[in-house]
N, C-alpha and C positions, 0 to 999 in steps of 0.2 A: 369354782373350776375355772382354770385361765379355758377361754377360746378354743386354743392352740388342741389343749386338754382332749376339751368337746369334740374336738372335727376329729379325732384319733380313736373316740371313740368310735363318730360316726359312722369314719369310711369300715371300721371292724365289723360293726351290720350291716354296713349297705354289701360287706363280701358273703355275708348267708345265703345260703337256698333260696329261705323266703324271701329276701328282697333284692334279690342279686337280680335286675335288670328294671326297678325301679328305679324312679328318683323320686329319694328321700331327700334330697340337699338344696332343692332350688332354692326355698323358703328361706331356708336357714339365714339367710344375707339380710332376712329380715326380721331376724328374730333377737330376741337379742339375749344375754345367759342363761337369765330362765329359763325361758321359752324352749330356749335349745335343749338346757338337757330334759326338761318332760321330756319330749321329743323326743330324742334319743333312751330316752327310759322306757318309753310308752317300745321303742323297736326292739331294746334289750329285753325286757318280758315277753313279748310275740317269740324274739327267739329261745327265749329260757324256756316260757308252755311248752313247745313245740320238741326239745330237745326233753324236757320230761316227758310225751307224753310217748315219746318215740322210744321211752326208755335209756334216756341218755340224759345226765347231769351238766348237761352246756350252756355255760354262761358267754350272752355277746360277748362283756369287756374282756372275757379273758381268750378270745379269739384272737389268733394275729390276721394283720390285717390282707396277708395271703392266704389264708383260711381255705382248703376246700376240703368241706363235711360230704361223709361220703350221701 
């Protein structure tokens, strides 16, 4: 996956209520693509699990960058 695509996924996850206000991007400059993808996948899993717990089937990768979740 291209780094630009990884950053788009990271930005989408950053918009979710669970991580909004937390800086999950600072160390990404020091990560190679594989590490960055693993970092993103961890946060996507957190968001997905939160959605399932609340009765929503939400995947972070499908959230628009400017998504507002209730």
